[in-house]
C-alpha positions in Angstrom: 10.0 -10.9 -9.3 11.1 -10.2 -12.8 14.6 -8.6 -13.2 14.4 -4.9 -12.9 15.6 -4.4 -16.7 12.8 -6.7 -18.1 10.6 -4.1 -15.5 11.9 -1.0 -17.1 11.6 -1.7 -20.4 14.1 -1.7 -23.3 13.1 2.0 -24.0 16.7 4.4 -25.2 18.2 6.6 -22.5 18.2 9.6 -23.7 19.6 11.2 -20.2 23.2 12.0 -19.7 25.8 9.5 -18.0 26.8 11.7 -14.8 30.9 12.6 -14.7 31.9 10.0 -12.0 34.6 10.8 -9.3 38.2 10.6 -10.2 38.3 8.4 -6.9 36.4 5.7 -8.1 39.4 5.0 -10.6 41.7 3.7 -8.0 42.3 0.0 -7.1 39.6 -2.1 -5.4 42.1 -3.4 -3.2 45.0 -2.0 -1.1 46.2 -5.5 -0.3 48.2 -5.4 -3.4 50.3 -3.1 -2.3 51.9 -5.0 0.9 54.3 -7.2 0.7 53.3 -11.0 1.8 54.7 -12.1 4.9 54.9 -15.9 6.1 55.0 -15.9 10.1 51.4 -16.2 10.8 49.7 -18.5 13.5 48.5 -21.6 12.9 44.9 -20.6 12.2 46.0 -18.1 9.6 47.1 -20.9 7.1 43.7 -22.1 6.8 42.5 -18.5 4.9 43.3 -17.8 1.0 46.8 -16.9 0.3 45.7 -13.3 -1.0 45.0 -12.4 2.9 49.0 -11.7 3.9 50.6 -10.4 6.7 50.9 -6.7 7.0 54.0 -6.3 9.1 56.2 -4.6 6.9 54.2 -1.5 7.4 53.8 -1.0 11.0 56.9 0.5 10.7 55.8 3.5 8.4 53.0 5.6 8.7 50.6 3.0 7.3 49.3 2.3 3.5 46.5 4.6 1.7 43.2 2.6 1.2 40.5 3.7 -0.2 36.6 3.4 1.3 35.2 0.9 -0.7 31.1 1.1 -1.4 28.8 -1.0 -2.3 25.0 -0.6 -3.3 22.6 -3.6 -2.7 19.0 -3.3 -4.3 16.2 -4.6 -2.1 13.1 -6.4 -4.2 9.7 -5.3 -4.1 7.4 -5.9 -1.3 4.3 -6.9 -1.8 2.9 -3.7 -0.6 4.3 -2.0 -3.4 3.7 -4.9 -6.2 0.3 -3.9 -5.6 0.9 0.5 -5.8 3.2 0.5 -8.1 2.2 -1.9 -10.4 1.9 0.3 -13.3 4.9 1.8 -12.9 8.8 0.9 -13.3 11.5 0.3 -11.1 13.0 4.2 -10.2 16.5 2.1 -10.4 18.1 -0.1 -13.0 21.2 -2.3 -12.2 24.2 -3.3 -14.6 25.6 -5.5 -12.1 28.4 -6.4 -14.5 29.8 -3.1 -15.1 29.1 -2.1 -11.3 26.6 0.4 -12.4 23.6 1.6 -11.6 20.9 3.8 -13.3 18.7 6.2 -11.3 15.6 7.5 -13.4 15.0 10.7 -13.0 11.4 10.2 -15.1 10.2 8.0 -17.7 13.0 9.5 -20.2 15.8 10.2 -18.5 18.1 8.7 -16.0 21.6 9.1 -14.4 24.4 6.8 -14.1 26.6 5.5 -11.0 29.8 3.6 -10.7 30.3 1.5 -7.6 32.8 -1.0 -6.1 30.2 -3.8 -6.1 26.1 -3.5 -7.3 24.5 -6.0 -5.7 21.1 -7.5 -7.3 18.0 -8.5 -5.4 18.9 -11.6 -6.0 22.1 -11.6 -4.5 22.9 -14.1 -1.4 24.0 -13.1 1.8 26.8 -15.1 1.0 27.8 -13.1 -1.9 27.2 -9.9 -0.1 29.5 -11.2 2.6 32.3 -12.5 0.5 32.3 -8.8 -1.5 31.8 -6.5 1.2 33.2 -8.0 4.8 35.5 -10.5 4.3 38.4 -8.6 2.7 38.2 -6.6 6.3 37.3 -9.4 8.4 40.8 -11.0 6.8 42.3 -7.3 7.5 41.4 -7.7 11.3 42.9 -10.9 11.7 46.2 -9.7 10.3 46.7 -7.1 12.8 44.6 -4.1 11.3 41.1 -2.1 12.6 38.0 -2.7 9.9 34.5 -1.0 9.7 31.9 -2.6 8.0 28.5 -0.2 7.8 24.8 -0.2 6.4 23.2 3.0 5.2 20.2 3.5 3.4 16.6 4.4 4.0 14.4 3.1 6.3 12.7 -0.6 5.5 15.5 -0.9 3.0 16.9 -4.2 4.0 19.8 -2.5 6.3 19.3 -4.9 8.9 18.6 -8.0 7.4 22.2 -7.3 5.6 24.2 -7.1 8.8 22.2 -8.2 11.9 20.1 -11.6 10.3 20.5 -14.3 13.0 19.4 -17.3 10.1 18.1 -19.7 12.6 15.6 -21.3 10.3 17.6 -21.0 6.9 21.6 -20.7 7.1 21.8 -19.6 4.0 20.3 -16.1 5.4 22.8 -15.6 7.8 23.8 -12.2 7.9 27.3 -10.4 7.7 27.8 -10.6 11.7 27.4 -14.1 12.4 29.3 -15.2 9.0 32.0 -12.7 10.4 32.5 -14.4 13.8 32.5 -17.9 11.9 35.8 -16.6 9.7 37.0 -15.2 12.9 36.9 -17.9 14.9 38.0 -20.2 12.3 41.2 -18.9 11.8 42.8 -18.3 15.5 44.1 -20.7 17.9 42.0 -21.2 21.0 44.9 -21.9 23.4 47.0 -18.7 22.2 44.2 -16.0 20.8 41.2 -14.3 22.2 37.9 -12.7 20.8 35.6 -10.2 23.1 32.6 -8.6 22.1 30.6 -5.7 22.6 27.0 -4.5 21.6 25.8 -1.0 21.6 23.3 1.1 20.7 23.0 4.9 20.1 19.9 6.1 21.3 18.5 9.7 21.2 22.4 10.8 21.6 23.2 8.1 24.6 25.2 5.3 24.1 23.5 2.3 25.7 24.5 -1.6 26.2 22.2 -4.1 24.7 24.0 -6.9 26.9 22.9 -5.0 30.1 20.0 -2.6 29.5 20.6 -0.9 33.2 23.7 0.4 31.9 22.3 3.1 29.9 24.8 5.9 29.7 28.4 4.7 28.1 31.0 7.9 27.7 32.9 8.1 25.1 37.0 8.0 25.9 39.6 9.4 23.8 43.8 9.1 24.0 44.9 12.2 23.9 47.9 11.0 22.4 46.7 8.6 19.6 43.6 9.8 19.2 42.2 6.3 19.9 38.4 5.9 20.7 37.5 3.5 23.4 34.5 2.7 25.6 35.5 1.1 28.8 32.4 1.4 30.7 30.9 -1.2 27.8 30.1 -4.9 29.2 33.0 -7.0 27.0 32.0 -10.7 26.7 34.5 -13.6 25.7 33.6 -15.6 22.9 34.7 -19.2 22.8 31.9 -20.6 19.9 29.4 -19.5 17.4 26.2 -20.5 19.7 27.4 -18.7 22.6 27.8 -15.4 20.0 24.0 -16.3 18.7 22.7 -16.4 22.1 24.5 -12.7 22.5 23.0 -11.4 19.1 19.6 -12.4 20.4 19.8 -10.8 23.8 21.1 -7.6 22.3 18.2 -8.0 19.5 15.8 -8.2 21.8 16.8 -5.0 23.7 17.7 -2.9 20.4 14.5 0.0 20.5 12.3 -0.6 17.4 8.6 1.1 16.3 6.2 1.0 13.9 6.0 3.3 11.4 4.1 3.8 7.8 7.4 3.0 6.2 8.4 -0.3 8.0 6.4 -2.2 10.9 9.6 -3.2 13.0 12.0 0.3 12.4 14.9 0.7 14.1 15.1 3.7 16.3 18.7 3.5 17.5 22.0 2.8 15.4 23.5 -0.8 16.6 27.1 -0.8 17.1 28.8 -4.2 17.7 33.0 -4.0 18.3 34.8 -7.6 17.9 38.2 -7.2 19.9 40.7 -9.6 17.9 44.1 -10.2 19.8 45.9 -12.9 18.3 49.9 -13.8 18.9 52.1 -14.1 15.8 55.9 -14.4 15.6 58.1 -11.8 14.5 60.6 -12.3 11.5 64.2 -13.7 11.9 66.9 -11.1 11.4 70.3 -12.3 10.4 73.4 -11.2 12.7 76.4 -10.0 10.8 79.9 -10.8 11.5 83.0 -8.6 11.6 84.2 -9.9 8.0 81.2 -10.6 6.3 78.3 -8.7 6.3 75.9 -12.2 5.5 75.8 -14.8 7.9 74.3 -17.8 9.0 73.1 -16.5 12.6 69.6 -15.4 13.1 68.2 -14.0 16.0 65.0 -15.5 17.4 61.7 -14.4 16.2 60.1 -11.7 18.3 57.0 -12.5 19.7 54.2 -10.3 18.6 50.5 -9.6 19.7 48.5 -8.0 16.8 45.4 -6.1 18.1 42.7 -5.6 15.6 39.2 -3.8 16.1 36.2 -5.1 13.8 32.8 -2.3 13.9 30.1 -3.7 12.5 27.4 -0.6 12.1 23.6 -1.0 11.5 22.6 2.8 11.0 18.8 3.6 11.3 17.2 4.2 8.6 16.8 7.8 7.3 13.3 8.5 6.7 11.3 11.5 6.3 8.6 12.4 8.5 5.4 13.0 6.3 6.4 9.7 4.6 6.8 7.7 7.9 3.6 9.2 10.0 5.8 9.7 13.6 4.5 11.8 15.6 5.1 12.2 19.6 8.4 10.3 21.1 8.5 9.1 17.6 9.3 12.0 15.8 12.0 13.2 18.4 13.3 9.8 17.5 13.4 10.6 14.1 15.0 13.9 14.9 17.8 12.4 16.5 18.2 9.7 13.7 18.6 12.1 10.8 20.5 14.9 12.9 23.2 12.1 13.5 23.2 11.2 10.0 23.5 14.6 8.8 26.3 15.0 11.0 28.1 11.7 9.6 27.3 13.3 6.1 29.0 16.5 6.7 32.0 14.7 8.3 32.3 12.3 5.0 31.7 15.5 2.8 34.6 17.4 4.2 37.0 14.2 4.0 36.1 14.1 0.5 36.9 17.6 -0.6 40.1 17.6 2.0 39.0 20.3 3.9 41.1 21.7 6.8 38.3 21.2 9.7 36.2 17.9 10.2 33.3 18.5 12.7 33.8 15.2 14.5 32.5 16.4 17.3 28.9 17.4 16.5 27.8 14.2 17.1 28.7 11.1 19.4 28.1 8.5 15.8 30.8 10.9 14.4 33.2 10.3 17.1 32.7 6.7 17.8 33.4 6.6 14.0 36.3 8.7 13.9 38.5 5.5 12.8 36.7 4.1 9.9 36.9 7.9 7.7 39.7 9.5 7.5 41.5 7.5 10.4 43.6 3.6 10.1 40.8 1.1 9.6 39.9 -0.5 6.7 36.5 0.4 5.9 33.5 -0.7 3.8 30.2 0.5 3.2 27.2 -1.2 1.9 24.6 1.3 1.2 20.8 -0.4 0.7 18.0 1.2 -1.6 14.1 0.7 -2.8 13.2 -0.1 -6.0 9.6 2.2 -5.3 9.6 5.5 -7.6 7.5 7.1 -4.8 10.9 6.9 -2.6 13.0 8.2 -5.4 14.2 11.2 -3.5 15.8 9.1 -0.5 16.8 6.6 -3.4 19.1 9.6 -4.9 20.0 11.0 -1.5 21.3 7.2 -0.6 23.4 6.9 -3.7 24.7 10.7 -3.4 26.2 9.0 0.1 27.7 6.7 -1.2 29.5 8.6 -4.1 30.7 11.0 -1.5 32.2 8.2 0.9 34.0 6.6 -2.2 36.3 9.6 -2.3 37.7 9.0 1.4 41.1 8.0 2.2 42.3 5.9 4.8 45.8 5.4 6.2 45.9 1.7 7.5 48.3 0.9 10.2 48.8 -2.7 12.0 48.1 -2.6 15.5 51.3 -4.7 17.1 53.3 -4.9 19.9 56.1 -7.0 21.7 54.3 -9.7 23.5 56.2 -9.6 27.1 53.9 -12.4 28.4 54.2 -14.5 25.3 58.1 -14.2 25.8 58.0 -15.0 29.5 55.6 -17.9 28.8 57.9 -19.3 26.3 61.2 -19.2 28.6 59.1 -20.8 31.3 58.0 -23.7 28.8 61.7 -24.3 28.0 62.7 -24.0 31.9 60.1 -26.6 32.3 61.5 -28.7 29.1 65.0 -28.6 30.7 63.8 -29.8 33.6 62.1 -32.6 32.4 65.0 -33.7 30.5 67.6 -33.7 33.7 64.8 -35.7 35.4 64.6 -38.1 32.2 68.6 -38.3 32.1 68.4 -39.0 35.9 65.5 -41.6 35.5 67.3 -43.3 32.3 70.6 -43.4 34.9 68.7 -45.0 37.4 67.1 -47.7 35.0 70.3 -48.5 33.6 71.7 -49.5 37.1 68.6 -51.5 38.1 69.2 -53.5 34.7 72.4 -54.2 35.1 70.9 -55.5 39.2 68.3 -57.4 37.3 70.8 -58.9 34.9 73.5 -60.2 37.1 70.2 -61.8 39.7 69.4 -63.3 36.3 72.1 -65.5 35.7 72.5 -66.3 39.2 69.4 -67.7 38.7 70.0 -69.2 35.8 72.6 -71.4 37.4 71.1 -72.1 40.2 68.3 -73.6 37.9 71.0 -75.4 35.6 71.8 -77.2 38.6 68.4 -78.0 39.8 68.0 -79.6 36.2 71.0 -81.8 36.4 70.2 -83.0 39.4 66.5 -84.1 38.5 67.9 -85.7 35.5 70.1 -88.1 37.7 67.2 -89.0 39.7 64.9 -89.5 36.6 67.8 -91.9 35.3 68.3 -93.8 38.4 64.1 -94.2 38.8 64.1 -95.6 35.2 66.6 -98.1 35.8 64.9 -98.9 39.1 61.5 -99.8 36.9 63.3 -101.8 34.1 65.0 -104.0 36.6 61.5 -104.1 38.3 59.7 -105.0 35.0 62.1 -107.7 34.0 61.6 -109.1 37.8 57.6 -109.5 36.9 58.0 -111.1 33.3 60.0 -113.6 34.9 57.4 -114.7 37.6 54.7 -114.8 34.6 56.7 -117.0 32.8 56.9 -119.5 35.4 53.1 -119.1 35.9 53.0 -120.0 32.2 54.9 -123.4 32.7 52.6 -124.5 35.8 49.3 -123.2 35.0 48.2 -124.4 30.9 44.3 -124.9 31.8 44.0 -122.1 33.4 45.5 -120.5 30.3 42.9 -122.3 27.9 39.9 -120.9 29.4 41.0 -117.3 29.3 41.5 -117.3 25.8 38.0 -119.1 25.0 36.3 -116.0 27.0 38.7 -113.8 24.7 36.9 -115.3 21.6 33.4 -114.4 23.4 34.6 -110.7 23.7 35.5 -110.2 20.6 32.9 -111.7 18.9 30.5 -109.4 20.8 32.8 -106.2 19.8 32.3 -106.9 15.9 28.6 -106.7 16.0 28.5 -103.9 18.0 30.8 -102.4 15.3 28.4 -103.7 12.6 25.3 -102.1 14.5 27.3 -98.7 14.8 27.6 -99.1 10.9 24.3 -99.6 10.1 23.1 -96.4 12.0 25.8 -94.3 10.5 24.4 -95.3 6.7 21.0 -94.6 8.0 22.3 -91.3 9.3 23.7 -90.4 6.0 21.0 -90.9 3.9 18.5 -89.1 5.9 21.4 -86.1 5.9 21.2 -87.0 2.0 17.4 -86.5 1.9 17.5 -83.2 4.2 20.4 -82.0 1.5 17.6 -82.5 -1.3 14.6 -80.9 0.6 17.0 -77.9 1.5 18.0 -77.4 -2.1 14.4 -77.5 -3.1 13.3 -74.9 -0.9 16.4 -72.7 -2.1 15.1 -73.2 -5.4 11.5 -72.0 -4.7 13.1 -69.3 -2.3 15.1 -67.6 -5.4 12.2 -68.0 -7.8 10.1 -66.2 -5.4 13.0 -63.5 -4.8 13.2 -63.2 -8.8 9.1 -62.9 -8.7 9.7 -60.2 -5.8 12.2 -58.1 -7.8 10.0 -58.3 -11.1 7.0 -57.0 -9.5 9.2 -54.4 -7.5 10.4 -53.1 -10.7 7.2 -53.1 -12.1 5.8 -50.9 -9.4 8.9 -48.8 -9.9 8.5 -48.3 -13.4 4.7 -47.7 -12.7 5.4 -44.9 -10.5 8.0 -43.7 -12.8 5.5 -43.2 -15.6 2.8 -42.0 -13.1 5.3 -38.8 -12.3 6.1 -38.5 -15.9 2.4 -38.1 -16.8 2.0 -35.8 -13.7 5.0 -33.9 -14.9 3.4 -33.7 -18.5 -0.1 -32.3 -17.1 1.7 -29.7 -15.6 4.0 -28.9 -18.1 0.9 -28.4 -20.0 -1.5 -26.3 -17.9 1.7 -24.4 -17.7 2.3 -23.8 -21.6 -1.8 -23.4 -21.7 -1.3 -20.7 -19.4 1.2 -19.2 -21.1 -0.9 -19.1 -24.7 -3.5 -17.5 -22.9 -1.7 -14.7 -21.6 0.3 -14.4 -24.9 -2.8 -14.1 -26.9 -4.0 -12.0 -24.2 -1.0 -9.4 -25.5 -1.2 -10.4 -29.1 -4.7 -9.1 -29.1 -4.2 -6.0 -26.8 -1.3 -5.0 -29.2 -3.3 -5.5 -32.1 -6.1 -3.3 -30.8 -3.4 -0.7 -30.2 -1.6 -0.9 -33.3 -5.4 -0.4 -35.2 -5.8 2.1 -32.8 -2.9 4.3 -33.8 -3.4 3.4 -37.2 -6.8 5.0 -37.8 -5.6 8.1 -35.4 -2.6 8.5 -37.6 -4.8 8.2 -41.1 -7.1 11.5 -39.6 -4.2 13.5 -38.7 -2.0 12.4 -41.8 -1.8 16.3 -42.8 -1.3 17.4 -39.1 2.4 19.0 -38.8 5.2 17.5 -36.6 5.1 19.7 -34.4 1.7 19.7 -33.7 0.9 18.9 -29.6 -0.9 15.5 -30.6 1.9 14.3 -32.6 4.4 15.1 -29.4 1.5 12.9 -27.2 1.7 9.9 -29.6 5.6 10.3 -29.7 5.9 10.0 -26.3 3.5 6.6 -25.9 4.9 5.2 -28.7 8.5 4.6 -27.7 9.8 8.2 -28.4 10.9 8.8 -24.7 10.3 13.0 -25.0 11.9 14.1 -22.0 9.6 16.0 -19.4 11.0 19.1 -20.0 11.0 19.5 -23.9 7.2 17.9 -23.6 6.1 21.2 -21.1 8.4 23.5 -23.3 7.2 22.2 -27.1 4.0 21.4 -26.1 3.0 23.2 -22.7 1.0 21.3 -20.0 -2.3 23.4 -20.9 -2.2 22.3 -24.6 -1.6 18.3 -23.2 -4.6 19.2 -20.6 -6.9 20.6 -23.6 -6.8 17.4 -25.2 -8.5 16.0 -22.8 -11.3 17.5 -23.9 -11.0 16.2 -27.6 -13.7 14.9 -29.5 -11.4 11.8 -30.8 -11.5 9.3 -28.5 -8.5 7.6 -29.3 -6.6 11.2 -29.0 -8.6 11.8 -25.0 -6.9 8.1 -24.4 -3.6 9.2 -25.3 -3.6 12.3 -23.4 -5.2 11.0 -20.2 -2.2 8.2 -20.3 0.3 11.3 -20.6 -1.5 13.2 -17.7 -1.5 9.9 -15.5 2.6 9.0 -16.4 2.9 12.8 -15.4 0.9 12.8 -12.2 2.9 9.7 -11.1 5.7 12.2 -10.1 5.6 14.0 -7.0 7.1 17.0 -8.9 4.8 17.5 -11.2 1.4 17.3 -9.3 1.3 20.4 -8.5 1.6 21.9 -11.7 -0.8 19.6 -12.7 -3.2 20.8 -10.3 -3.0 24.6 -11.0 -3.7 24.1 -14.6 -6.8 22.2 -13.8 -5.9 18.7 -14.4 -7.5 17.4 -11.5 -10.7 19.0 -12.6 -10.4 17.5 -16.1 -9.6 14.5 -14.8 -12.6 14.4 -12.8 -14.4 15.4 -15.6 -13.7 12.7 -17.6 -15.1 10.4 -15.0 -18.8 12.2 -14.5 -19.2 12.4 -18.6 -17.5 9.3 -19.9 -18.4 5.5 -20.1 -15.2 4.2 -21.9 -13.7 2.1 -19.8 -9.8 2.7 -20.4 -10.5 6.6 -19.8 -12.5 5.7 -17.0 -9.3 3.4 -15.4 -6.6 5.7 -16.5 -8.1 8.7 -15.2 -9.0 7.0 -11.8 -5.1 6.1 -11.9 -4.1 9.5 -12.2 -6.5 11.0 -9.5 -5.5 7.9 -7.0 -1.8 9.3 -7.6 -3.0 12.6 -7.2 -5.0 11.7 -3.9 -1.2 10.3 -2.4 -0.7 14.1 -1.7 -2.6 15.7 1.5 -3.0 19.0 0.2 -4.9 17.5 -3.1 -7.1 15.6 -1.4 -9.4 18.4 0.3 -9.7 19.6 -3.4 -10.5 16.3 -4.2 -13.4 16.4 -1.7 -14.2 19.9 -2.4 -14.9 19.1 -6.2 -17.0 16.2 -5.5 -14.3 13.4 -6.2 -15.8 11.3 -3.8 -19.4 11.1 -5.3 -17.8 10.6 -8.6 -15.8 8.0 -7.7 -18.3 6.1 -5.7 -20.5 6.2 -9.1 -17.6 4.8 -11.0 -17.4 2.1 -8.4 -21.1 1.2 -8.9 -20.6 1.2 -12.4 -17.7 -0.5 -13.4 -17.3 -4.0 -14.3 -13.6 -3.8 -15.1 -11.0 -5.2 -11.9 -8.4 -2.8 -12.6 -11.0 0.3 -13.0 -12.0 -0.9 -9.5 -8.5 -1.7 -7.9 -7.7 2.2 -9.4 -10.7 3.5 -7.6 -10.6 1.5 -4.7 -6.9 2.6 -4.5 -8.0 6.7 -4.9 -10.7 6.1 -1.8 -8.1 4.2 0.2 -5.9 7.1 0.3 -8.6 9.7 1.0 -9.4 7.5 4.1 -6.1 8.6 5.7 -7.3 12.2 5.7 -8.7 12.6 9.7 -10.3 16.1 8.5 -11.8 14.3 5.9 -13.2 11.7 7.9 -17.0 12.5 8.0 -17.4 13.9 4.9 -16.1 10.7 3.4 -18.9 8.6 5.2 -21.4 11.0 4.0 -20.7 11.0 0.3 -20.8 7.4 0.7 -17.1 6.9 0.1 -17.1 3.9 2.5 -20.5 2.1 1.0 -17.9 2.3 -2.1 -15.5 0.8 -0.7 -17.6 -2.3 0.6 -19.4 -2.5 -2.5 -16.6 -3.1 -4.6 -16.1 -6.2 -2.4 -18.4 -8.0 -5.1 -15.2 -8.0 -7.5 -13.8 -10.4 -5.4 -10.7 -10.0 -7.4 -7.1 -10.0 -4.7 -6.1 -6.8 -6.1 -9.4 -5.0 -5.5 -10.1 -6.5 -2.4 -6.2 -5.1 -0.7 -7.3 -1.8 -1.7 -10.4 -2.2 -0.1 -9.0 -3.5 3.2 -5.9 -0.6 2.8 -8.8 2.1 2.6 -10.9 0.2 5.8 -7.7 0.0 7.8 -6.9 3.9 7.1 -10.1 4.7 8.2 -10.4 2.8 11.3 -6.5 4.3 12.5 -8.0 7.7 11.6 -11.3 6.8 14.0 -8.8 5.6 16.7 -6.4 8.3 17.1 -9.9 10.6 16.8 -11.2 9.0 19.7 -7.9 8.9 21.8 -7.6 12.6 21.3 -11.2 13.0 22.4 -12.4 14.3 19.1 -14.8 11.2 18.6 -17.0 9.7 21.2 -19.4 7.6 19.1 -19.8 4.2 17.6 -17.5 3.9 14.6 -18.8 4.8 11.3 -17.8 1.3 9.8 -20.0 -0.1 12.1 -22.6 2.1 11.0 -22.3 1.3 7.6 -22.4 -2.5 8.4 -18.5 -3.3 7.1 -18.1 -5.0 10.5 -19.6 -8.7 8.8 -17.0 -8.3 6.2 -14.2 -7.6 8.3 -14.9 -10.6 10.4 -15.0 -12.4 7.0 -12.0 -11.7 5.6 -10.1 -11.4 9.1 -8.1 -14.8 8.1 -8.0 -14.1 4.2 -5.4 -16.7 2.3 -4.1 -13.8 0.9 -1.5 -11.8 3.4 -1.4 -8.5 2.6 -5.4 -8.6 2.4 -5.4 -10.4 6.0 -2.6 -7.8 7.2 -4.9 -4.6 6.7 -7.9 -6.1 8.2 -5.9 -7.5 11.0 -5.3 -3.5 11.9 -8.7 -2.4 11.3 -9.7 -4.8 13.8 -7.0 -4.1 16.6 -7.5 -0.2 15.8 -11.7 -0.8 15.9 -11.3 -2.6 19.6 -9.5 0.6 20.8 -12.9 2.2 21.4 -14.9 0.7 24.4 -18.2 1.5 22.8 -17.0 -0.4 19.9 -16.6 -3.8 21.9 -20.4 -4.9 22.7 -20.6 -4.9 18.9 -17.5 -6.8 18.3 -18.1 -8.9 20.5 -21.9 -10.1 19.1 -20.4 -9.7 15.7 -17.5 -12.4 16.2 -15.1 -10.2 16.1 -13.8 -11.0 19.5 -12.6 -14.5 18.3 -10.5 -13.1 15.6 -8.9 -11.1 18.0 -8.2 -13.5 20.3 -6.8 -15.4 17.3 -4.5 -12.4 16.1 -3.1 -12.1 19.9 -2.4 -16.4 19.1 -1.5 -16.7 15.5 -0.5 -13.8 13.7 2.7 -13.5 12.2 4.0 -10.1 12.7 4.7 -9.4 16.4 3.9 -5.9 16.2 0.0 -6.6 15.1 -0.1 -9.6 17.9 1.0 -7.6 20.9 -1.6 -4.7 19.7 -4.0 -7.2 19.7 -2.8 -8.7 23.4 -2.9 -4.9 24.8 -6.5 -4.0 23.2 -8.3 -7.0 25.0 -6.3 -6.7 28.1 -7.0 -2.8 28.5 -11.0 -3.0 27.6 -13.2 -4.5 30.7 -16.1 -6.2 28.4 -13.9 -7.9 26.6 -12.1 -9.1 29.4 -15.5 -10.1 31.1 -16.5 -11.8 28.0 -13.1 -13.7 28.2 -13.6 -14.9 31.5 -17.0 -16.2 30.8 -16.3 -18.0 27.5 -12.6 -19.1 29.6 -10.3 -17.8 27.0 -6.7 -17.2 28.4 -4.2 -14.8 26.6 
């Protein structure tokens, strides 16, 4: 999506800049006023040095800190992209200047400054760092902190605070990221974190972790004024996964409903309270001596406990009843939400104006947030807004709420106390160390005695061993002498035998020579075998070398082929990129050509108009209208004063087609603002627009006139006037004749707005409105089909309400006019907006039992079953499932077909 500056154009802004409150010029951070402290727990070293301790502020009255306010813009959703396609955003952001401009109309705007301005492209990480991270760091240092989201329903408050980010970690909200930072900066051995998760529903405080605990009372300390909830469930948090499970459980119990503005609109204020308890060491104070004030003796550091409380508040969205469509119990819920938000606004106004009385007790919400505004907590507020010009009033109210909150000053006080338990634990540890040291010394003494004993035994053993060795040596010496004597005797005996036995000696010699000959043969044979083995080994080595060479060649060829394949893949990818780039360039060239042709056509038309009216005075009504359309943005008030609405409407009957085109564009722009619609209708503008539809065949006039009628048809009072003056017949006739998709989109949008009126249902059908809607599907353009689907969904919803209230009893008029086949055919359309409207229409049709038989025969049952299984939205899935289970005919058919939900 393009940025808001590109969507809003570059026209000159003549609106005066709104003066800013004096409190806006103060420093955006209060931490620079506080001296740093070096005494932190081990976990605090992980945080950046700018988040220092505030121990010096504990003894005083505290440090002033203004409420910081950031504004975040939600991008356009699919419905707004279609409905507001011809209109610019109502706000323009200037994040580098921390400003935003709120458009009053096409010519005038107001400028506001905030501490941070976050565009629709701001990441969740960026939002956390500029809004919540300073508050979390203060809580870790022992202060109370509050982060609160305020805005109209459907602008992204719950996404900003409570998004879990299970599928995409980058989408994690402030709650998850705050707990990550807290767990990363505490010591599990000495620190603790506990969490309570509550909701304020219809002025009763309910526990989201224990739904049975649905009426928790507020207890206030009469001395300090601190607010506590002793009846709430407190859960110790040790890791991030357990915290995510807790958020998932609480989110499942939070009350939400489907309204016209948001399919999952929160009907209660969600409050997450995080209690952080940290053990730190106080400063070391010097002990002065009698002669010298300075001394090297210091008192031991005092153990302290710092208790910080982080409150994360996801407020329910403010809403206007005629826009949200709330009725019955939902209406009572909306009243309760608006009353509590109004009480909060009154308190902030009183604090901003330094009023003597602040009405804190008007609501339980203001009692819970007593410490957040005007108390001792550091508070950051993020206000969320939407870009749609249809909700400009709600956007302006949200911006003014943030501006008033920026004037509120809190007095920050650290929450710390002497840690008797830690001191007792430390003394116990010291005592254990002394006992262990005594035991160690005793053990060392025993070990020394044992060592001396072992050494004496070793020396005695060594003496015994030396004596034994000496005896063994003497014995061996005697044995050797004995052996030598025996050997000498044997030699003498052999000598005697030689003298007496010469012949035997010769025979022994001959036998010895034969033995030597046989040994020589064996040696020669072994040498021959060894030479053969050496030759065989050489041949084997040569074969191995040849195989290695062949293997190297084959590997080189494989590498070459693989490299060639890679090069081919690279070339193919480059060619595909070139083709894709060429397609994109061709599309851009076509768009630029169409824009150039349109600009050329409009320039020629304007040139001819100026030639014909060259003699007209500059103060003529037509020159004023032309100036308003050609870049000279005359404000609506000046246009009314100088020209007048009657004169502008009189130009609609001019004989000059160009004058009529310009005049009808001006009327369409004026009709886009709700404040001008009543004046246009009273002055006969609606009648003139219907006359243009009736008498002119110019496509541009018909398209712009139909768009103006569609804008007027958004007001319920104008819808009956359109029907009385034959507007539906003219719109139906235009739908049958027009071929331009944009003209058909405008006509379909006007009829779709009329389809949402319960009083006009029968007349709308009798004058051909439904058939006109179905006839426009011939165009096939997605924008036209989405408006047709929206009209059918609105009509089906009206019929469903009439059936429930007993006003209507027959078959649906949509089925009578043949809309069911097209509904079934497009129930699984690729376009999400078309599919959503068709799915809602099917669910509303199925709620009336008389339609069940036709829906079964027309194949709608299978689509309802698919919706109950595969629909991406939980509310539509639940509605389809309830509808199927409540209808006897549907249940019987599903049993016959063996379908289980």
